[in-house]
Biopython code that builds the backbone (N, CA, C, O; Angstrom):
import numpy as np
from Bio.PDB.StructureBuilder import StructureBuilder

atoms = [
    (1, "UNK", "N", (-113.916, -68.868, -142.953)),
    (1, "UNK", "CA", (-114.760, -67.979, -144.576)),
    (1, "UNK", "C", (-114.468, -68.655, -145.258)),
    (1, "UNK", "O", (-113.477, -69.317, -144.948)),
    (2, "UNK", "N", (-115.080, -68.915, -146.527)),
    (2, "UNK", "CA", (-114.858, -69.290, -147.615)),
    (2, "UNK", "C", (-115.179, -68.350, -148.980)),
    (2, "UNK", "O", (-116.195, -67.667, -149.110)),
    (3, "UNK", "N", (-114.424, -68.430, -149.666)),
    (3, "UNK", "CA", (-114.834, -67.694, -151.122)),
    (3, "UNK", "C", (-115.319, -68.418, -152.163)),
    (3, "UNK", "O", (-114.804, -69.536, -152.185)),
    (4, "UNK", "N", (-116.095, -68.234, -153.023)),
    (4, "UNK", "CA", (-116.936, -68.877, -153.677)),
    (4, "UNK", "C", (-117.304, -68.439, -155.078)),
    (4, "UNK", "O", (-117.869, -67.346, -155.056)),
    (5, "UNK", "N", (-117.151, -68.987, -156.376)),
    (5, "UNK", "CA", (-117.373, -68.639, -157.415)),
    (5, "UNK", "C", (-119.039, -68.425, -157.812)),
    (5, "UNK", "O", (-119.731, -69.398, -157.510)),
    (6, "UNK", "N", (-119.716, -67.350, -158.407)),
    (6, "UNK", "CA", (-120.476, -66.794, -158.846)),
    (6, "UNK", "C", (-120.558, -66.564, -160.381)),
    (6, "UNK", "O", (-120.489, -65.372, -160.682)),
    (7, "UNK", "N", (-120.654, -67.200, -161.146)),
    (7, "UNK", "CA", (-120.426, -67.173, -162.415)),
    (7, "UNK", "C", (-118.872, -67.237, -162.560)),
    (7, "UNK", "O", (-118.364, -68.330, -162.311)),
    (8, "UNK", "N", (-118.026, -66.184, -162.941)),
    (8, "UNK", "CA", (-116.611, -66.200, -163.044)),
    (8, "UNK", "C", (-116.083, -65.152, -161.922)),
    (8, "UNK", "O", (-114.931, -64.728, -162.012)),
    (9, "UNK", "N", (-116.859, -64.774, -160.960)),
    (9, "UNK", "CA", (-116.791, -63.939, -160.172)),
    (9, "UNK", "C", (-116.257, -64.439, -158.737)),
    (9, "UNK", "O", (-116.858, -65.485, -158.493)),
    (10, "UNK", "N", (-115.569, -64.191, -157.919)),
    (10, "UNK", "CA", (-115.250, -64.748, -156.684)),
    (10, "UNK", "C", (-115.997, -63.705, -155.703)),
    (10, "UNK", "O", (-115.797, -62.490, -155.689)),
    (11, "UNK", "N", (-116.904, -64.425, -154.879)),
    (11, "UNK", "CA", (-117.591, -63.688, -154.031)),
    (11, "UNK", "C", (-117.475, -64.159, -152.417)),
    (11, "UNK", "O", (-117.065, -65.313, -152.292)),
    (12, "UNK", "N", (-117.687, -63.651, -151.523)),
    (12, "UNK", "CA", (-117.494, -64.350, -150.075)),
    (12, "UNK", "C", (-118.517, -65.384, -149.862)),
    (12, "UNK", "O", (-119.669, -65.209, -150.258)),
    (13, "UNK", "N", (-118.107, -66.569, -149.189)),
    (13, "UNK", "CA", (-119.231, -67.463, -149.324)),
    (13, "UNK", "C", (-119.529, -67.353, -148.153)),
    (13, "UNK", "O", (-119.571, -66.189, -147.755)),
    (14, "UNK", "N", (-119.784, -68.223, -147.345)),
    (14, "UNK", "CA", (-120.189, -68.643, -145.724)),
    (14, "UNK", "C", (-119.052, -68.750, -144.810)),
    (14, "UNK", "O", (-117.992, -69.282, -145.140)),
    (15, "UNK", "N", (-119.312, -68.169, -143.493)),
    (15, "UNK", "CA", (-118.330, -68.527, -142.532)),
    (15, "UNK", "C", (-119.107, -69.281, -141.192)),
    (15, "UNK", "O", (-120.332, -69.347, -141.094)),
    (16, "UNK", "N", (-118.275, -69.758, -140.320)),
    (16, "UNK", "CA", (-118.542, -70.557, -139.335)),
    (16, "UNK", "C", (-117.116, -70.829, -138.485)),
    (16, "UNK", "O", (-116.030, -70.269, -138.642)),
    (17, "UNK", "N", (-117.494, -71.885, -137.528)),
    (17, "UNK", "CA", (-116.917, -72.035, -136.263)),
    (17, "UNK", "C", (-116.741, -73.337, -136.544)),
    (17, "UNK", "O", (-116.060, -73.834, -135.647)),
    (18, "UNK", "N", (-117.089, -74.273, -137.523)),
    (18, "UNK", "CA", (-116.936, -75.794, -137.514)),
    (18, "UNK", "C", (-116.454, -75.995, -138.633)),
    (18, "UNK", "O", (-116.993, -75.706, -139.701)),
    (19, "UNK", "N", (-115.278, -76.565, -138.461)),
    (19, "UNK", "CA", (-114.584, -77.166, -139.559)),
    (19, "UNK", "C", (-115.259, -78.347, -140.734)),
    (19, "UNK", "O", (-114.944, -78.490, -141.916)),
    (20, "UNK", "N", (-116.264, -79.085, -139.937)),
    (20, "UNK", "CA", (-117.270, -80.421, -140.857)),
    (20, "UNK", "C", (-118.043, -79.456, -141.707)),
    (20, "UNK", "O", (-118.345, -79.836, -142.839)),
    (21, "UNK", "N", (-118.460, -78.069, -141.252)),
    (21, "UNK", "CA", (-119.653, -77.216, -141.947)),
    (21, "UNK", "C", (-118.683, -76.825, -143.444)),
    (21, "UNK", "O", (-119.245, -76.924, -144.534)),
    (22, "UNK", "N", (-117.394, -76.438, -143.373)),
    (22, "UNK", "CA", (-116.858, -76.346, -144.516)),
    (22, "UNK", "C", (-116.472, -77.200, -145.482)),
    (22, "UNK", "O", (-116.293, -76.940, -146.671)),
    (23, "UNK", "N", (-116.290, -78.735, -144.654)),
    (23, "UNK", "CA", (-115.906, -79.921, -145.471)),
    (23, "UNK", "C", (-117.456, -80.130, -146.251)),
    (23, "UNK", "O", (-117.477, -80.314, -147.468)),
    (24, "UNK", "N", (-118.303, -80.100, -145.721)),
    (24, "UNK", "CA", (-119.687, -80.376, -146.370)),
    (24, "UNK", "C", (-119.887, -79.200, -147.752)),
    (24, "UNK", "O", (-120.621, -79.384, -148.723)),
    (25, "UNK", "N", (-119.291, -78.374, -147.579)),
    (25, "UNK", "CA", (-119.250, -77.512, -148.949)),
    (25, "UNK", "C", (-118.530, -78.075, -150.073)),
    (25, "UNK", "O", (-119.034, -77.896, -151.182)),
    (26, "UNK", "N", (-117.246, -78.840, -149.979)),
    (26, "UNK", "CA", (-116.456, -79.402, -150.325)),
    (26, "UNK", "C", (-116.726, -80.754, -151.362)),
    (26, "UNK", "O", (-116.165, -81.849, -151.342)),
    (27, "UNK", "N", (-117.775, -80.256, -152.249)),
    (27, "UNK", "CA", (-118.653, -81.027, -153.326)),
    (27, "UNK", "C", (-117.488, -81.650, -154.566)),
    (27, "UNK", "O", (-116.324, -81.251, -154.595)),
    (28, "UNK", "N", (-118.060, -82.715, -155.580)),
    (28, "UNK", "CA", (-117.080, -82.872, -156.644)),
    (28, "UNK", "C", (-117.243, -81.774, -157.529)),
    (28, "UNK", "O", (-116.255, -81.371, -158.143)),
    (29, "UNK", "N", (-118.280, -81.269, -157.672)),
    (29, "UNK", "CA", (-118.598, -80.084, -158.964)),
    (29, "UNK", "C", (-118.194, -78.555, -158.494)),
    (29, "UNK", "O", (-118.587, -77.691, -159.279)),
    (30, "UNK", "N", (-117.467, -78.081, -157.332)),
    (30, "UNK", "CA", (-117.497, -76.836, -157.037)),
    (30, "UNK", "C", (-115.641, -76.550, -156.785)),
    (30, "UNK", "O", (-114.788, -77.397, -156.520)),
    (31, "UNK", "N", (-115.523, -75.511, -156.925)),
    (31, "UNK", "CA", (-113.963, -75.220, -156.593)),
    (31, "UNK", "C", (-114.232, -73.829, -155.237)),
    (31, "UNK", "O", (-115.153, -73.021, -155.361)),
    (32, "UNK", "N", (-113.453, -73.802, -154.274)),
    (32, "UNK", "CA", (-113.387, -72.558, -153.483)),
    (32, "UNK", "C", (-112.595, -72.884, -152.672)),
    (32, "UNK", "O", (-112.195, -74.015, -152.397)),
    (33, "UNK", "N", (-112.151, -71.276, -151.969)),
    (33, "UNK", "CA", (-111.096, -71.401, -151.540)),
    (33, "UNK", "C", (-111.737, -70.968, -150.042)),
    (33, "UNK", "O", (-112.812, -70.377, -149.939)),
    (34, "UNK", "N", (-111.006, -71.311, -149.051)),
    (34, "UNK", "CA", (-110.902, -71.476, -147.577)),
    (34, "UNK", "C", (-110.080, -70.544, -146.803)),
    (34, "UNK", "O", (-108.896, -70.488, -147.137)),
    (35, "UNK", "N", (-110.519, -69.700, -145.706)),
    (35, "UNK", "CA", (-109.346, -69.517, -144.875)),
    (35, "UNK", "C", (-109.713, -70.064, -143.591)),
    (35, "UNK", "O", (-110.899, -69.982, -143.271)),
    (36, "UNK", "N", (-109.004, -70.535, -142.908)),
    (36, "UNK", "CA", (-109.288, -71.562, -141.948)),
    (36, "UNK", "C", (-108.391, -71.466, -140.685)),
    (36, "UNK", "O", (-107.180, -71.680, -140.739)),
    (37, "UNK", "N", (-109.074, -71.121, -139.502)),
    (37, "UNK", "CA", (-108.170, -70.992, -138.298)),
    (37, "UNK", "C", (-108.059, -72.069, -137.742)),
    (37, "UNK", "O", (-109.085, -72.747, -137.805)),
    (38, "UNK", "N", (-106.877, -72.702, -136.994)),
    (38, "UNK", "CA", (-106.806, -73.809, -136.179)),
    (38, "UNK", "C", (-106.022, -73.478, -134.888)),
    (38, "UNK", "O", (-105.225, -72.541, -134.834)),
    (39, "UNK", "N", (-106.260, -74.195, -133.985)),
    (39, "UNK", "CA", (-105.301, -73.969, -132.522)),
    (39, "UNK", "C", (-104.466, -75.049, -132.483)),
    (39, "UNK", "O", (-104.954, -76.157, -132.259)),
    (40, "UNK", "N", (-102.709, -74.857, -132.750)),
    (40, "UNK", "CA", (-102.373, -75.706, -132.875)),
    (40, "UNK", "C", (-101.058, -75.481, -131.731)),
    (40, "UNK", "O", (-101.224, -74.539, -130.957)),
    (41, "UNK", "N", (-99.845, -76.236, -131.587)),
    (41, "UNK", "CA", (-99.375, -75.676, -130.589)),
    (41, "UNK", "C", (-98.713, -77.316, -129.627)),
    (41, "UNK", "O", (-98.810, -78.441, -130.118)),
    (42, "UNK", "N", (-98.325, -77.135, -128.767)),
    (42, "UNK", "CA", (-97.572, -78.207, -127.717)),
    (42, "UNK", "C", (-98.092, -77.637, -126.553)),
    (42, "UNK", "O", (-98.835, -76.670, -126.385)),
    (43, "UNK", "N", (-97.321, -78.772, -125.434)),
    (43, "UNK", "CA", (-97.467, -78.687, -123.975)),
    (43, "UNK", "C", (-96.845, -76.987, -123.659)),
    (43, "UNK", "O", (-97.179, -76.559, -122.554)),
    (44, "UNK", "N", (-96.140, -76.193, -124.377)),
    (44, "UNK", "CA", (-95.617, -75.336, -123.649)),
    (44, "UNK", "C", (-96.521, -73.952, -124.560)),
    (44, "UNK", "O", (-96.898, -72.905, -124.034)),
    (45, "UNK", "N", (-96.628, -74.192, -125.455)),
    (45, "UNK", "CA", (-97.610, -73.016, -126.009)),
    (45, "UNK", "C", (-98.652, -73.222, -126.727)),
    (45, "UNK", "O", (-98.446, -74.214, -127.426)),
    (46, "UNK", "N", (-99.794, -72.729, -126.928)),
    (46, "UNK", "CA", (-100.909, -72.860, -127.578)),
    (46, "UNK", "C", (-100.977, -71.452, -128.996)),
    (46, "UNK", "O", (-100.687, -70.271, -128.807)),
    (47, "UNK", "N", (-101.308, -71.894, -129.945)),
    (47, "UNK", "CA", (-101.299, -70.628, -130.979)),
    (47, "UNK", "C", (-102.280, -70.737, -132.077)),
    (47, "UNK", "O", (-102.527, -71.825, -132.597)),
    (48, "UNK", "N", (-102.709, -69.900, -132.355)),
    (48, "UNK", "CA", (-103.854, -69.865, -133.629)),
    (48, "UNK", "C", (-102.714, -69.843, -135.109)),
    (48, "UNK", "O", (-101.835, -69.017, -135.358)),
    (49, "UNK", "N", (-103.115, -71.022, -135.878)),
    (49, "UNK", "CA", (-102.565, -70.670, -137.164)),
    (49, "UNK", "C", (-103.716, -71.040, -138.108)),
    (49, "UNK", "O", (-104.610, -71.871, -137.947)),
    (50, "UNK", "N", (-103.453, -70.154, -139.205)),
    (50, "UNK", "CA", (-104.145, -69.852, -140.428)),
    (50, "UNK", "C", (-103.565, -70.788, -141.580)),
    (50, "UNK", "O", (-102.354, -70.934, -141.745)),
    (51, "UNK", "N", (-104.489, -71.381, -142.325)),
    (51, "UNK", "CA", (-104.296, -72.002, -143.563)),
    (51, "UNK", "C", (-105.461, -71.597, -144.332)),
    (51, "UNK", "O", (-106.586, -71.254, -143.971)),
    (52, "UNK", "N", (-104.788, -71.751, -145.771)),
    (52, "UNK", "CA", (-105.455, -71.186, -146.979)),
    (52, "UNK", "C", (-105.780, -72.404, -147.776)),
    (52, "UNK", "O", (-104.836, -73.083, -148.179)),
    (53, "UNK", "N", (-106.841, -72.713, -148.014)),
    (53, "UNK", "CA", (-107.286, -74.160, -148.601)),
    (53, "UNK", "C", (-108.194, -73.763, -149.869)),
    (53, "UNK", "O", (-109.267, -73.163, -149.929)),
    (54, "UNK", "N", (-107.304, -74.364, -150.937)),
    (54, "UNK", "CA", (-108.213, -74.503, -152.359)),
    (54, "UNK", "C", (-108.501, -75.739, -152.581)),
    (54, "UNK", "O", (-107.656, -76.624, -152.718)),
    (55, "UNK", "N", (-109.800, -75.903, -152.638)),
    (55, "UNK", "CA", (-110.483, -77.048, -152.940)),
    (55, "UNK", "C", (-110.946, -76.735, -154.434)),
    (55, "UNK", "O", (-111.458, -75.713, -154.892)),
    (56, "UNK", "N", (-110.556, -78.109, -155.134)),
    (56, "UNK", "CA", (-111.109, -78.162, -156.487)),
    (56, "UNK", "C", (-111.803, -79.708, -156.773)),
    (56, "UNK", "O", (-111.228, -80.788, -156.909)),
    (57, "UNK", "N", (-112.924, -79.459, -156.801)),
    (57, "UNK", "CA", (-113.685, -80.951, -156.865)),
    (57, "UNK", "C", (-113.220, -81.480, -158.137)),
    (57, "UNK", "O", (-112.667, -80.739, -158.949)),
    (58, "UNK", "N", (-113.438, -82.894, -158.392)),
    (58, "UNK", "CA", (-113.049, -83.928, -159.067)),
    (58, "UNK", "C", (-113.642, -83.349, -160.081)),
    (58, "UNK", "O", (-112.911, -82.680, -160.812)),
    (59, "UNK", "N", (-114.877, -83.418, -160.366)),
    (59, "UNK", "CA", (-115.843, -83.070, -161.653)),
    (59, "UNK", "C", (-115.425, -81.677, -162.153)),
    (59, "UNK", "O", (-115.934, -81.328, -163.218)),
    (60, "UNK", "N", (-114.697, -80.951, -161.635)),
    (60, "UNK", "CA", (-114.325, -79.663, -162.333)),
    (60, "UNK", "C", (-113.547, -79.737, -163.497)),
    (60, "UNK", "O", (-112.427, -80.247, -163.489)),
    (61, "UNK", "N", (-114.098, -79.233, -164.551)),
    (61, "UNK", "CA", (-113.440, -79.457, -165.895)),
    (61, "UNK", "C", (-111.955, -78.583, -165.685)),
    (61, "UNK", "O", (-111.650, -77.765, -164.817)),
    (62, "UNK", "N", (-111.077, -79.180, -166.997)),
    (62, "UNK", "CA", (-109.800, -78.633, -166.718)),
    (62, "UNK", "C", (-109.595, -77.155, -167.225)),
    (62, "UNK", "O", (-108.421, -76.788, -167.163)),
    (63, "UNK", "N", (-110.252, -76.478, -167.583)),
    (63, "UNK", "CA", (-110.240, -75.087, -167.791)),
    (63, "UNK", "C", (-110.508, -74.297, -166.701)),
    (63, "UNK", "O", (-109.817, -73.318, -166.420)),
    (64, "UNK", "N", (-111.704, -74.742, -165.908)),
    (64, "UNK", "CA", (-112.006, -74.203, -164.664)),
    (64, "UNK", "C", (-110.674, -74.527, -163.636)),
    (64, "UNK", "O", (-110.195, -73.528, -163.101)),
    (65, "UNK", "N", (-110.060, -75.804, -163.329)),
    (65, "UNK", "CA", (-109.076, -75.994, -162.485)),
    (65, "UNK", "C", (-107.868, -75.247, -162.857)),
    (65, "UNK", "O", (-107.147, -74.884, -161.928)),
    (66, "UNK", "N", (-107.449, -74.890, -164.327)),
    (66, "UNK", "CA", (-106.448, -73.535, -164.630)),
    (66, "UNK", "C", (-106.170, -72.234, -163.903)),
    (66, "UNK", "O", (-105.262, -71.566, -163.408)),
    (67, "UNK", "N", (-107.794, -72.265, -164.182)),
    (67, "UNK", "CA", (-108.446, -70.813, -163.876)),
    (67, "UNK", "C", (-108.107, -70.266, -162.479)),
    (67, "UNK", "O", (-107.625, -69.184, -162.144)),
    (68, "UNK", "N", (-108.600, -71.599, -161.582)),
    (68, "UNK", "CA", (-108.222, -71.302, -160.182)),
    (68, "UNK", "C", (-107.055, -71.128, -159.861)),
    (68, "UNK", "O", (-106.996, -70.328, -158.927)),
    (69, "UNK", "N", (-105.949, -71.539, -160.225)),
    (69, "UNK", "CA", (-104.678, -70.903, -159.785)),
    (69, "UNK", "C", (-104.415, -69.752, -160.096)),
    (69, "UNK", "O", (-103.643, -69.241, -159.285)),
    (70, "UNK", "N", (-104.706, -69.104, -160.906)),
    (70, "UNK", "CA", (-104.493, -67.576, -161.707)),
    (70, "UNK", "C", (-105.653, -66.814, -160.504)),
    (70, "UNK", "O", (-105.282, -65.814, -159.890)),
    (71, "UNK", "N", (-106.651, -67.240, -160.338)),
    (71, "UNK", "CA", (-107.586, -66.709, -159.742)),
    (71, "UNK", "C", (-107.291, -66.512, -158.086)),
    (71, "UNK", "O", (-107.841, -65.592, -157.480)),
    (72, "UNK", "N", (-106.299, -67.536, -157.351)),
    (72, "UNK", "CA", (-106.185, -67.744, -156.043)),
    (72, "UNK", "C", (-105.172, -66.257, -155.809)),
    (72, "UNK", "O", (-105.116, -65.715, -154.705)),
    (73, "UNK", "N", (-104.506, -65.793, -156.871)),
    (73, "UNK", "CA", (-103.764, -64.497, -156.517)),
    (73, "UNK", "C", (-104.494, -63.451, -156.306)),
    (73, "UNK", "O", (-104.007, -62.458, -155.764)),
    (74, "UNK", "N", (-106.045, -63.512, -156.779)),
    (74, "UNK", "CA", (-106.918, -62.252, -156.174)),
    (74, "UNK", "C", (-107.016, -62.550, -154.819)),
    (74, "UNK", "O", (-106.601, -61.839, -153.904)),
    (75, "UNK", "N", (-107.744, -63.943, -154.688)),
    (75, "UNK", "CA", (-107.693, -64.307, -152.767)),
    (75, "UNK", "C", (-106.631, -63.861, -152.036)),
    (75, "UNK", "O", (-106.778, -63.266, -150.968)),
    (76, "UNK", "N", (-105.278, -64.171, -152.664)),
    (76, "UNK", "CA", (-104.327, -63.832, -151.587)),
    (76, "UNK", "C", (-104.265, -62.447, -151.708)),
    (76, "UNK", "O", (-103.171, -62.176, -151.213)),
    (77, "UNK", "N", (-104.915, -61.146, -152.161)),
    (77, "UNK", "CA", (-104.738, -59.946, -151.996)),
    (77, "UNK", "C", (-105.822, -59.569, -151.062)),
    (77, "UNK", "O", (-105.812, -58.401, -150.673)),
    (78, "UNK", "N", (-106.748, -60.352, -150.639)),
    (78, "UNK", "CA", (-107.415, -60.031, -149.310)),
    (78, "UNK", "C", (-107.008, -61.168, -148.193)),
    (78, "UNK", "O", (-107.148, -60.815, -147.022)),
    (79, "UNK", "N", (-106.527, -62.473, -148.431)),
    (79, "UNK", "CA", (-106.190, -63.338, -147.599)),
    (79, "UNK", "C", (-104.857, -63.240, -147.409)),
    (79, "UNK", "O", (-104.270, -63.910, -148.258)),
    (80, "UNK", "N", (-103.833, -62.476, -146.362)),
    (80, "UNK", "CA", (-102.721, -62.135, -147.035)),
    (80, "UNK", "C", (-101.482, -63.085, -145.318)),
    (80, "UNK", "O", (-100.272, -63.260, -145.171)),
    (81, "UNK", "N", (-102.317, -63.301, -144.734)),
    (81, "UNK", "CA", (-101.641, -63.850, -143.490)),
    (81, "UNK", "C", (-101.926, -65.342, -143.291)),
    (81, "UNK", "O", (-103.004, -65.511, -142.721)),
    (82, "UNK", "N", (-101.462, -66.150, -143.507)),
    (82, "UNK", "CA", (-101.306, -67.779, -143.495)),
    (82, "UNK", "C", (-100.202, -68.508, -143.025)),
    (82, "UNK", "O", (-99.140, -68.072, -143.469)),
    (83, "UNK", "N", (-100.090, -69.550, -142.215)),
    (83, "UNK", "CA", (-98.979, -70.375, -142.118)),
    (83, "UNK", "C", (-98.686, -71.257, -143.549)),
    (83, "UNK", "O", (-97.600, -71.221, -144.128)),
    (84, "UNK", "N", (-99.656, -71.919, -143.929)),
    (84, "UNK", "CA", (-99.394, -72.611, -145.103)),
    (84, "UNK", "C", (-100.710, -72.866, -145.799)),
    (84, "UNK", "O", (-101.830, -72.959, -145.297)),
    (85, "UNK", "N", (-100.306, -72.966, -147.160)),
    (85, "UNK", "CA", (-101.277, -72.898, -148.385)),
    (85, "UNK", "C", (-101.302, -74.868, -148.838)),
    (85, "UNK", "O", (-100.417, -75.721, -148.898)),
    (86, "UNK", "N", (-102.873, -74.881, -149.080)),
    (86, "UNK", "CA", (-103.106, -76.197, -149.505)),
    (86, "UNK", "C", (-103.742, -76.202, -150.892)),
    (86, "UNK", "O", (-104.502, -75.249, -151.060)),
    (87, "UNK", "N", (-103.617, -77.080, -151.984)),
    (87, "UNK", "CA", (-104.368, -77.583, -152.833)),
    (87, "UNK", "C", (-105.155, -78.970, -152.739)),
    (87, "UNK", "O", (-104.528, -80.025, -152.828)),
    (88, "UNK", "N", (-106.346, -78.955, -152.582)),
    (88, "UNK", "CA", (-106.743, -79.887, -152.780)),
    (88, "UNK", "C", (-107.878, -80.691, -153.221)),
    (88, "UNK", "O", (-109.051, -80.390, -152.996)),
    (89, "UNK", "N", (-107.512, -81.656, -153.814)),
    (89, "UNK", "CA", (-108.575, -82.262, -154.536)),
    (89, "UNK", "C", (-109.533, -83.608, -154.188)),
    (89, "UNK", "O", (-110.510, -84.023, -154.812)),
    (90, "UNK", "N", (-108.836, -84.192, -152.841)),
    (90, "UNK", "CA", (-109.017, -85.501, -152.560)),
    (90, "UNK", "C", (-109.554, -85.322, -151.076)),
    (90, "UNK", "O", (-108.824, -84.773, -150.251)),
    (91, "UNK", "N", (-110.901, -85.807, -150.699)),
    (91, "UNK", "CA", (-111.723, -85.382, -149.658)),
    (91, "UNK", "C", (-110.639, -86.017, -148.388)),
    (91, "UNK", "O", (-110.620, -85.419, -147.313)),
    (92, "UNK", "N", (-109.826, -87.152, -148.575)),
    (92, "UNK", "CA", (-109.002, -87.457, -147.310)),
    (92, "UNK", "C", (-107.839, -86.278, -146.817)),
    (92, "UNK", "O", (-107.344, -86.139, -145.699)),
    (93, "UNK", "N", (-107.643, -85.654, -147.804)),
    (93, "UNK", "CA", (-106.561, -84.714, -147.559)),
    (93, "UNK", "C", (-107.329, -83.593, -147.064)),
    (93, "UNK", "O", (-106.661, -82.570, -146.917)),
    (94, "UNK", "N", (-108.760, -83.500, -146.718)),
    (94, "UNK", "CA", (-109.601, -82.413, -145.912)),
    (94, "UNK", "C", (-109.650, -82.737, -144.429)),
    (94, "UNK", "O", (-109.978, -81.883, -143.605)),
    (95, "UNK", "N", (-109.307, -84.026, -144.085)),
    (95, "UNK", "CA", (-109.044, -84.093, -142.608)),
    (95, "UNK", "C", (-108.291, -83.344, -142.138)),
    (95, "UNK", "O", (-107.186, -82.945, -142.506)),
    (96, "UNK", "N", (-109.372, -82.980, -140.632)),
    (96, "UNK", "CA", (-108.740, -82.056, -139.713)),
    (96, "UNK", "C", (-107.426, -82.170, -139.524)),
    (96, "UNK", "O", (-106.556, -81.318, -139.708)),
    (97, "UNK", "N", (-107.296, -83.625, -139.023)),
    (97, "UNK", "CA", (-105.763, -83.852, -138.129)),
    (97, "UNK", "C", (-105.052, -83.776, -139.499)),
    (97, "UNK", "O", (-104.217, -82.871, -139.509)),
    (98, "UNK", "N", (-105.133, -84.413, -140.574)),
    (98, "UNK", "CA", (-103.837, -83.985, -141.403)),
    (98, "UNK", "C", (-103.457, -82.471, -141.631)),
    (98, "UNK", "O", (-102.254, -82.215, -141.683)),
    (99, "UNK", "N", (-104.355, -81.455, -141.772)),
    (99, "UNK", "CA", (-104.562, -80.093, -141.869)),
    (99, "UNK", "C", (-103.627, -79.655, -140.450)),
    (99, "UNK", "O", (-102.566, -79.069, -140.667)),
    (100, "UNK", "N", (-103.920, -79.866, -139.380)),
    (100, "UNK", "CA", (-103.445, -79.543, -138.159)),
    (100, "UNK", "C", (-102.031, -80.087, -137.995)),
    (100, "UNK", "O", (-101.220, -79.295, -137.516)),
    (101, "UNK", "N", (-101.563, -81.418, -138.342)),
    (101, "UNK", "CA", (-100.443, -81.853, -138.662)),
    (101, "UNK", "C", (-99.336, -81.199, -139.412)),
    (101, "UNK", "O", (-98.148, -81.142, -139.094)),
    (102, "UNK", "N", (-99.948, -80.703, -140.496)),
    (102, "UNK", "CA", (-99.095, -79.892, -141.625)),
    (102, "UNK", "C", (-98.710, -78.510, -140.847)),
    (102, "UNK", "O", (-97.603, -77.975, -140.772)),
    (103, "UNK", "N", (-100.058, -78.059, -140.244)),
    (103, "UNK", "CA", (-99.825, -76.898, -139.881)),
    (103, "UNK", "C", (-98.505, -76.857, -138.672)),
    (103, "UNK", "O", (-97.544, -76.094, -138.774)),
    (104, "UNK", "N", (-98.694, -77.808, -137.578)),
    (104, "UNK", "CA", (-97.588, -78.245, -136.615)),
    (104, "UNK", "C", (-96.438, -77.922, -137.105)),
    (104, "UNK", "O", (-95.679, -77.088, -136.611)),
    (105, "UNK", "N", (-96.225, -78.634, -138.212)),
    (105, "UNK", "CA", (-94.678, -79.059, -138.741)),
    (105, "UNK", "C", (-94.579, -77.520, -139.367)),
    (105, "UNK", "O", (-93.477, -76.973, -139.327)),
    (106, "UNK", "N", (-95.521, -76.931, -139.848)),
    (106, "UNK", "CA", (-95.090, -75.431, -140.286)),
    (106, "UNK", "C", (-94.758, -74.418, -139.250)),
    (106, "UNK", "O", (-94.236, -73.346, -139.554)),
    (107, "UNK", "N", (-95.054, -74.747, -138.025)),
    (107, "UNK", "CA", (-94.916, -74.014, -137.060)),
    (107, "UNK", "C", (-93.832, -73.701, -136.361)),
    (107, "UNK", "O", (-93.853, -72.586, -135.838)),
    (108, "UNK", "N", (-92.825, -74.406, -136.186)),
    (108, "UNK", "CA", (-91.603, -74.240, -135.688)),
    (108, "UNK", "C", (-91.102, -75.313, -134.708)),
    (108, "UNK", "O", (-90.924, -76.521, -134.864)),
    (109, "UNK", "N", (-90.960, -74.645, -133.834)),
    (109, "UNK", "CA", (-90.294, -75.484, -132.435)),
    (109, "UNK", "C", (-91.322, -76.722, -132.317)),
    (109, "UNK", "O", (-92.265, -76.733, -133.108)),
    (110, "UNK", "N", (-91.228, -77.514, -131.604)),
    (110, "UNK", "CA", (-92.155, -78.879, -131.210)),
    (110, "UNK", "C", (-91.729, -79.071, -130.069)),
    (110, "UNK", "O", (-90.696, -79.741, -130.055)),
    (111, "UNK", "N", (-92.289, -78.601, -128.618)),
    (111, "UNK", "CA", (-91.376, -79.014, -127.494)),
    (111, "UNK", "C", (-92.554, -80.502, -126.906)),
    (111, "UNK", "O", (-92.415, -81.058, -125.816)),
    (112, "UNK", "N", (-93.546, -80.842, -127.857)),
    (112, "UNK", "CA", (-93.993, -82.214, -127.526)),
    (112, "UNK", "C", (-93.010, -83.202, -127.506)),
    (112, "UNK", "O", (-92.881, -84.038, -126.612)),
    (113, "UNK", "N", (-92.259, -83.089, -128.591)),
    (113, "UNK", "CA", (-91.131, -83.992, -129.061)),
    (113, "UNK", "C", (-90.180, -84.684, -128.056)),
    (113, "UNK", "O", (-89.663, -85.785, -128.249)),
    (114, "UNK", "N", (-89.989, -83.819, -126.831)),
    (114, "UNK", "CA", (-89.575, -84.352, -125.339)),
    (114, "UNK", "C", (-89.929, -85.330, -124.915)),
    (114, "UNK", "O", (-89.215, -86.237, -124.486)),
    (115, "UNK", "N", (-91.426, -85.286, -124.986)),
    (115, "UNK", "CA", (-92.036, -86.580, -124.369)),
    (115, "UNK", "C", (-92.406, -87.706, -125.282)),
    (115, "UNK", "O", (-92.825, -88.770, -124.826)),
    (116, "UNK", "N", (-92.254, -87.481, -126.619)),
    (116, "UNK", "CA", (-92.597, -88.600, -127.202)),
    (116, "UNK", "C", (-91.628, -90.109, -127.343)),
    (116, "UNK", "O", (-92.092, -91.088, -127.928)),
]
sb = StructureBuilder()
sb.init_structure("model")
sb.init_model(0)
sb.init_chain("A")
sb.init_seg("    ")
for serial, (resi, resn, name, xyz) in enumerate(atoms, 1):
    if name == "N":
        sb.init_residue(resn, " ", resi, " ")
    sb.init_atom(name, np.array(xyz, "f"), 0.0, 1.0, " ", f" {name:<3s}", serial, name[0])
structure = sb.get_structure()
């Protein structure tokens, strides 16, 4: 699920099951928040992990960038349970594999390490 700006108000955005659909919303002129679920884990256990992603496009003004940081506290009142938080302005950092690997690191024990 995403949360976007309608003027200066944060409103619910879109929801969906495909991460690629979320990435398409991350254009250079918008800022938005996303609460995203990934299935992570290793050979011994699979589990759902949640990430809070703050996207700030490269063409967003400095004042809006600064306000996004304080506005994030409002989003965190709604979205309270997540494994890792990301603030991203570079589309390369939005890659699904990067987010999953960061969540896996935050997840604790990694039993796959025995086979690597």
